[in-house]
C-alpha positions as CSV (number, residue, x, y, z in Angstrom):
1,M,24.1,181.7,307.2
2,K,22.4,184.9,306.1
3,G,21.8,186.9,302.9
4,S,19.8,186.1,299.8
5,D,21.1,184.3,296.7
6,E,20.7,187.6,294.8
7,E,23.0,189.4,297.4
8,R,25.6,186.7,297.1
9,A,25.5,186.8,293.3
10,E,25.9,190.6,293.3
11,L,28.8,190.5,295.7
12,E,30.5,187.9,293.6
13,R,29.9,189.9,290.4
14,I,31.4,193.1,291.8
15,T,34.3,191.3,293.4
16,E,35.2,189.8,290.0
17,L,34.8,193.3,288.4
18,L,37.3,194.8,290.9
19,G,39.6,191.8,290.5
20,R,39.9,189.1,293.1
21,N,43.7,189.5,293.5
22,T,43.5,193.3,294.0
23,R,43.5,194.8,297.5
24,A,39.9,196.1,296.9
25,G,38.8,192.7,295.7
26,K,40.3,190.8,298.6
27,L,38.8,193.2,301.1
28,L,35.3,193.0,299.6
29,A,35.5,189.2,299.4
30,H,36.6,189.0,303.0
31,I,33.9,191.3,304.5
32,G,31.3,189.6,302.3
33,E,32.3,186.2,303.6
34,R,32.0,187.3,307.2
35,Y,28.7,189.0,306.5
36,F,27.1,186.0,305.0
37,E,28.4,183.8,307.8
38,G,26.7,186.0,310.3
39,H,30.0,187.1,311.8
40,E,29.8,190.9,311.4
41,D,31.2,191.2,314.9
42,Q,34.5,189.9,313.5
43,L,34.8,192.8,311.0
44,T,37.1,194.8,313.2
45,E,40.1,196.9,312.1
46,F,42.5,194.5,313.8
47,N,41.0,191.3,312.3
48,I,40.9,192.8,308.8
49,A,44.5,194.0,309.0
50,T,45.8,190.7,310.1
51,E,43.6,188.4,308.0
52,V,43.5,190.4,304.7
53,F,46.6,192.6,304.7
54,A,49.0,190.3,306.4
55,R,49.7,192.5,309.4
56,S,51.3,190.7,312.4
57,P,48.8,190.1,315.3
58,K,51.7,190.7,317.7
59,T,52.7,194.1,316.4
60,F,49.7,195.6,314.7
61,V,48.4,198.8,316.3
62,A,45.5,200.5,314.4
63,A,46.4,204.0,315.6
64,D,49.9,203.6,314.0
65,D,48.9,201.7,310.8
66,A,46.0,203.1,308.8
67,V,46.0,200.3,306.2
68,V,42.4,199.2,306.8
69,R,40.9,202.7,306.9
70,V,42.8,203.7,303.8
71,E,41.8,200.6,301.8
72,A,38.2,200.7,303.0
73,H,38.0,204.4,301.8
74,R,39.4,203.3,298.4
75,L,36.9,200.4,298.2
76,R,34.0,202.8,298.8
77,K,35.2,204.9,295.9
78,K,35.7,201.9,293.6
79,L,32.2,200.6,294.4
80,R,30.7,204.0,293.6
81,D,32.7,204.3,290.4
82,A,31.7,200.8,289.3
83,Y,28.0,201.5,289.8
84,E,28.2,204.8,288.0
85,E,29.3,202.9,285.0
86,G,26.2,200.7,285.2
87,G,24.8,197.8,287.2
88,G,21.6,196.1,288.2
89,A,19.0,197.1,290.7
90,L,20.9,195.7,293.7
91,R,24.1,197.4,294.8
92,V,26.8,196.6,297.3
93,V,27.5,199.5,299.6
94,L,30.2,199.9,302.4
95,P,28.9,202.7,304.6
96,A,31.4,205.3,305.9
97,G,32.7,204.4,309.3
98,S,31.7,200.7,308.9
99,Y,33.3,197.5,307.6
100,T,29.9,195.7,307.3
101,P,28.5,195.6,303.7
102,K,24.9,196.6,302.9
103,F,22.8,195.9,299.9
104,E,20.6,198.7,298.5
105,R,18.1,198.8,295.7
106,G,17.8,201.7,293.3
107,A,20.2,204.2,292.2
108,V,22.9,205.4,294.6
109,P,22.5,209.2,294.9
110,V,25.4,211.2,293.5
111,V,26.2,214.4,295.4
112,E,27.4,216.3,292.3
113,P,28.6,215.6,288.8
114,R,32.0,213.9,288.7
115,K,34.8,214.8,286.4
116,R,37.0,212.2,284.9
117,R,40.2,211.8,286.9
118,V,43.3,213.4,285.4
119,L,45.9,210.6,285.3
120,P,49.0,211.4,287.3
121,W,51.4,210.5,284.4
122,V,49.6,213.1,282.2
123,L,50.2,215.8,284.8
124,A,53.7,214.6,285.4
125,A,54.6,215.1,281.7
126,S,55.2,218.7,282.4
127,A,54.8,220.7,285.6
128,V,54.5,223.9,283.6
129,A,51.8,222.4,281.4
130,A,49.9,221.2,284.4
131,I,49.8,224.7,285.9
132,A,48.7,226.2,282.5
133,V,45.9,223.7,282.2
134,G,45.0,224.3,285.8
135,F,44.5,228.0,285.2
136,A,42.1,227.2,282.4
137,L,40.0,224.9,284.6
138,Y,37.1,226.3,286.6
139,R,34.6,224.3,288.6
140,A,31.5,226.0,290.0
141,P,30.9,225.5,293.7
142,G,29.2,222.2,294.5
143,P,26.2,221.9,296.7
144,A,26.5,223.7,300.0
145,P,27.0,221.6,303.1
146,A,24.2,221.1,305.6
147,A,25.0,224.2,307.6
148,A,24.8,226.5,304.5
149,T,22.1,229.1,303.9
150,T,21.3,231.2,300.8
151,S,23.6,233.9,301.9
152,G,26.7,231.8,302.5
153,V,28.0,228.8,304.4
154,T,28.8,228.7,308.1
155,E,31.1,225.6,308.0
156,V,33.0,223.7,305.3
157,H,35.4,220.7,305.4
158,F,36.7,219.5,302.1
159,M,39.4,217.3,300.6
160,A,41.4,219.3,298.0
161,G,41.7,217.7,294.6
162,N,39.1,215.0,295.5
163,D,36.0,214.6,293.3
164,G,34.5,211.6,295.2
165,G,32.0,211.2,297.9
166,E,32.2,212.4,301.5
167,V,34.1,210.8,304.3
168,I,33.0,211.0,307.9
169,D,35.9,211.1,310.5
170,D,35.8,209.6,314.0
171,A,34.5,212.9,315.4
172,G,31.5,212.9,313.0
173,V,32.9,215.6,310.7
174,H,31.7,215.3,307.1
175,W,34.6,215.9,304.6
176,T,33.3,216.6,301.1
177,A,34.8,216.6,297.7
178,D,36.8,219.7,296.6
179,R,34.8,222.9,296.0
180,Y,34.9,226.7,295.7
181,F,38.2,226.6,293.8
182,K,39.4,228.4,290.8
183,G,42.6,227.3,289.0
184,G,45.0,224.6,289.7
185,A,44.6,220.9,289.1
186,P,44.0,217.7,291.1
187,W,46.9,215.4,291.8
188,S,46.7,211.8,293.1
189,V,49.4,211.1,295.7
190,E,51.2,207.8,295.7
191,S,50.1,205.5,298.5
192,R,52.2,206.0,301.6
193,F,51.8,206.1,305.4
194,I,51.4,209.6,306.7
195,R,52.5,210.3,310.3
196,R,51.0,212.7,312.8
197,T,47.5,212.3,311.7
198,S,44.5,210.1,312.6
199,R,42.8,211.1,309.2
200,P,45.1,209.7,306.5
201,F,42.3,210.0,303.9
202,L,42.8,213.8,303.9
203,F,46.3,213.4,302.3
204,E,45.4,211.0,299.4
205,K,45.1,213.9,296.9
206,W,46.1,217.5,296.5
207,R,45.2,220.6,294.6
208,T,48.3,221.9,293.0
209,G,49.4,224.8,290.7
210,E,48.5,228.4,291.3
211,F,44.9,228.5,292.5
212,R,42.5,230.0,295.1
213,Y,39.4,229.2,297.1
214,D,36.6,231.7,297.2
215,I,34.3,230.5,300.0
216,P,31.0,232.3,300.4
217,A,30.6,232.7,304.2
218,Q,28.0,234.3,306.5
219,P,29.3,237.2,308.6
220,G,31.1,236.0,311.7
221,V,34.4,234.8,313.1
222,Y,35.9,231.5,311.9
223,E,38.8,229.2,312.4
224,L,40.7,228.3,309.2
225,R,42.7,225.1,309.1
226,L,45.0,224.1,306.2
227,F,46.4,220.6,305.7
228,F,49.6,219.9,303.9
229,V,52.2,217.1,303.4
230,S,55.6,217.5,301.8
231,A,55.9,216.6,298.1
232,L,59.5,215.5,298.5
233,K,60.6,211.9,298.8
234,P,62.8,210.8,301.7
235,G,66.4,211.9,301.1
236,E,65.5,214.8,298.8
237,E,66.8,218.2,299.8
238,K,65.4,221.3,298.0
239,D,63.4,224.4,298.7
240,T,59.7,223.7,298.1
241,S,58.3,226.9,299.6
242,F,55.3,228.8,298.3
243,E,52.9,231.6,299.5
244,V,49.4,231.6,300.9
245,T,47.3,234.7,301.3
246,L,44.0,235.3,303.1
247,N,41.7,238.0,301.7
248,G,44.7,239.4,299.8
249,K,47.0,239.6,302.8
250,P,50.0,237.3,303.5
251,L,49.1,234.3,305.7
252,L,52.1,232.0,305.1
253,S,55.1,233.5,303.3
254,P,57.3,231.7,302.6
255,F,55.8,228.3,303.6
256,D,57.5,224.9,303.0
257,P,55.6,221.8,304.3
258,N,58.9,219.8,304.5
259,V,60.5,222.4,306.7
260,D,57.4,222.8,308.9
261,A,57.1,219.0,309.4
262,M,60.8,218.5,309.6
263,G,60.5,215.7,307.1
264,T,58.5,213.9,304.4
265,D,55.3,211.8,304.9
266,I,54.4,213.9,308.0
267,A,51.0,215.7,308.2
268,V,51.1,219.4,308.6
269,E,48.1,221.3,310.0
270,R,48.2,225.1,310.3
271,V,45.4,226.9,312.1
272,F,44.3,230.6,312.2
273,R,41.6,232.1,314.4
274,D,39.6,235.4,313.9
275,V,39.1,234.8,310.2
276,S,36.2,236.8,308.7
277,P,34.8,237.2,305.2
278,D,36.0,240.0,303.1
279,K,33.7,242.9,302.3
280,D,32.1,241.0,299.4
281,G,31.2,238.1,301.7
282,F,33.9,235.7,300.6
283,V,36.8,234.1,302.5
284,R,39.5,234.0,299.8
285,V,42.5,231.7,300.3
286,A,45.1,231.9,297.5
287,F,48.1,229.7,296.8
288,N,50.9,231.3,294.8
289,N,54.2,230.1,293.3
290,R,57.5,231.0,294.9
291,A,60.4,228.5,294.9
292,A,58.0,225.7,294.1
293,V,54.5,225.0,293.0
294,P,51.9,225.1,295.8
295,A,49.9,222.1,296.9
296,V,47.2,221.7,299.6
297,S,45.5,218.5,300.9
298,A,42.5,219.8,302.7
299,L,40.8,222.9,304.0
300,E,38.5,223.5,306.9
301,L,36.5,226.6,307.8
302,A,34.5,226.3,311.1
303,P,32.8,228.7,313.5
304,G,35.3,230.3,315.9
305,I,35.4,232.2,319.2
306,P,36.5,235.9,318.9
307,G,40.0,236.4,320.1
308,K,40.5,232.7,321.1
309,L,41.2,229.4,319.5
310,R,38.6,226.7,320.3
311,P,40.0,224.4,323.0
312,I,41.9,221.3,321.8
313,R,41.3,218.2,323.9
314,I,42.9,214.8,323.0
315,L,42.5,211.4,324.6
316,M,44.8,208.5,324.0
317,Q,41.9,206.5,322.7
318,P,40.8,205.2,319.2
319,S,37.6,207.3,319.0
320,S,36.3,210.7,320.2
321,V,34.4,211.1,323.5
322,V,32.1,213.7,324.9
323,D,32.7,214.3,328.6
324,R,30.1,215.0,331.4
325,S,30.4,218.8,330.7
326,G,29.6,218.4,327.0
327,N,33.2,218.9,325.8
328,R,34.3,216.8,322.9
329,W,37.7,215.1,323.2
330,R,39.1,214.0,319.9
331,A,40.8,210.6,319.4
332,D,44.6,210.3,319.7
333,D,46.2,212.5,317.1
334,Y,49.3,214.6,316.2
335,Y,51.7,212.1,317.8
336,M,54.9,210.6,316.6
337,S,56.1,207.2,317.8
338,G,55.1,205.4,321.0
339,F,52.4,202.9,321.5
340,R,48.8,203.2,322.5
341,S,47.4,200.8,325.1
342,M,45.0,198.3,323.6
343,A,42.4,198.0,326.4
344,P,41.0,200.7,328.8
345,Q,41.4,200.3,332.6
346,A,39.4,201.5,335.5
347,V,41.0,204.6,337.1
348,N,40.0,207.0,339.9
349,G,40.4,210.7,340.6
350,G,39.3,213.8,338.8
351,S,35.8,214.7,337.8
352,D,35.6,212.3,334.9
353,P,38.2,209.6,335.4
354,K,36.9,207.3,332.6
355,L,38.3,209.8,330.1
356,F,41.8,208.8,331.1
357,S,41.6,205.1,331.1
358,S,44.1,204.6,328.2
359,E,47.6,205.8,327.5
360,R,50.3,206.4,324.9
361,Y,53.6,205.1,326.2
362,G,57.2,204.8,325.1
363,H,59.4,207.6,323.8
364,F,57.1,209.9,321.8
365,S,56.1,213.4,320.9
366,Y,53.0,215.5,320.0
367,A,52.9,218.5,317.6
368,I,49.5,220.2,318.3
369,P,48.6,223.0,315.9
370,V,47.5,226.3,317.3
371,D,47.4,229.9,316.2
372,P,50.9,231.2,316.7
373,R,49.7,234.6,318.1
374,G,48.2,233.1,321.3
375,R,49.4,232.0,324.7
376,Y,48.1,228.8,326.0
377,T,47.4,226.7,329.1
378,V,48.5,223.1,328.6
379,T,47.1,220.5,331.0
380,L,48.5,216.9,330.9
381,H,46.6,214.0,332.4
382,F,48.5,210.9,333.6
383,A,47.7,207.6,335.4
384,E,49.9,204.7,336.4
385,F,48.5,201.5,334.7
386,Y,51.5,199.1,335.0
387,F,53.5,199.6,338.1
388,G,52.3,199.1,341.7
389,D,50.9,196.5,344.1
390,K,48.8,193.8,342.3
391,L,49.6,195.3,338.8
392,P,51.7,193.4,336.2
393,G,54.8,195.5,336.7
394,G,54.9,195.3,340.4
395,G,57.3,197.7,342.0
396,G,56.3,201.3,343.0
397,T,58.1,204.6,343.5
398,G,61.0,204.9,341.0
399,S,59.6,202.2,338.6
400,R,58.6,204.8,336.0
401,V,60.4,208.1,335.7
402,F,60.4,210.5,332.7
403,H,60.8,214.1,331.5
404,V,58.3,216.2,329.6
405,Y,59.5,219.1,327.4
406,C,57.5,221.7,325.5
407,N,59.0,223.8,322.7
408,G,62.5,223.4,324.2
409,K,61.5,224.1,327.9
410,T,61.2,221.6,330.7
411,L,57.6,221.1,332.0
412,L,58.3,218.0,334.2
413,E,61.7,216.6,335.3
414,D,62.1,213.2,336.7
415,F,58.3,212.8,337.0
416,D,57.1,209.8,338.9
417,I,53.3,209.2,338.7
418,Y,53.3,206.5,341.3
419,K,55.2,208.7,343.8
420,E,52.5,211.3,343.5
421,S,49.3,209.3,343.6
422,G,50.0,205.5,343.4
423,S,48.4,203.3,340.7
424,L,45.2,203.7,338.7
425,R,44.6,207.3,339.9
426,V,44.5,210.4,337.6
427,V,47.2,213.0,338.1
428,S,46.8,216.3,336.2
429,K,49.5,218.9,335.7
430,K,48.7,222.4,334.4
431,F,51.2,224.8,332.7
432,E,50.2,228.4,331.9
433,H,51.5,231.0,329.5
434,V,52.9,228.5,327.0
435,R,54.2,230.1,323.9
436,P,53.8,228.1,320.7
437,S,56.6,227.7,318.1
438,A,57.0,230.0,315.2
439,Q,55.3,227.3,313.1
440,G,52.2,227.4,315.4
441,K,52.8,224.2,317.3
442,I,52.7,223.1,320.9
443,N,55.5,220.5,320.7
444,L,55.4,218.1,323.6
445,T,58.2,215.5,324.0
446,F,57.9,212.6,326.5
447,E,61.4,211.3,327.2
448,P,61.9,208.1,329.3
449,V,64.4,208.0,332.2
450,V,63.4,204.7,333.8
451,N,61.0,202.6,331.8
452,N,58.5,204.2,329.4
453,A,57.1,207.7,329.5
454,T,53.2,207.9,329.4
455,V,50.3,210.3,329.0
456,S,46.5,209.7,329.0
457,G,45.1,213.1,328.0
458,I,46.1,216.6,326.7
459,E,44.2,219.8,326.8
460,V,45.3,223.1,325.1
461,V,43.3,226.2,325.9
462,E,44.1,229.7,324.7
463,E,44.3,232.3,327.5
464,G,42.4,235.6,327.4
465,D,43.9,239.0,327.5
């Protein structure tokens, strides 16, 4: 057993305050119990999902079900809110990226003054009224991120409509509360599972109405990423398009997140390279009404490469990895359907085979966002983990056969990994001059012919002139 009586008492007090039968209260009580028992090693996403949120141990896959990450994020916010209303010298804290509670003394620092949350039912009373109120609202820019200087920022990542603390994603990116906006109003989105994203926390709130962001940026070239999700409910059919401008020029016009994603509850990410501040030193992104009221979930402005999008590298693993050459591979993202393998396996071949020790398998697709103006080299990395001598599936050539399509064109037909290299050996296939869709996507579809399709890594690199 560990922990002092004072720590136990404080955790009990705050659990009662949150409500023992609420999701936040149940989660806090569970992690507190494991902490005091000295079993912090049991505070994994899988264990919490199955023991607290009644997910089936047989079917739960963390990459496909974000319940623990979402509820932990909400618990962090509720703890912060509770202590801002008052409390003793000892506070319960759930650090970002961790499910182990900590106990801190003294005031928890607040990044910037918080506004009272506008209740969704008040906003819903009248869309017109919400927009009118939004125009009257103005919030001065919050503190600049760590990369900022007195003449402007060099990088920002913020969650639109969010007035809480920062969240750190699995690649170490710090996402802050909303900032640099003028007009519009925040909107809390009802809880739902958002597909094609490994960062569901970005889509918990929106900024909506007619509004703009005026971001003071140092001179240079940037990549701009905008994150959306359809406001419609499944089964609804109507035009929800609006306009987005960059430094006064059309960027997305018209733009409908539902059309872009081909459905509701699907994350939409649009990316644009070669973005530079206007003459006055601001990157101005404006959202204007058209058929519907605009809404955005998050915005990211990061240093870019002139004339090229930064390479996109994805592994079918739960966390990001830096390879031997210093390149960062992000965790599995942008997928729809399929299953990710639970445990890595030893593979051979290639310069860094450990990168490709896991897989996504089944019948699945990826929609990887890129700048629509570019042409790209797409490299797919495969390994056969299941079929072959001394492996669970047995068999060999012909045991797994599948097709791979990209934006309607065939990349691989009747592809057989074992036939090319046997088992547990990396096979890489490179495809040049790939044209993205009009929506700025590299759409990859993996279609089974015999047994499941599979992939272990994806690279997308923009080609030069």
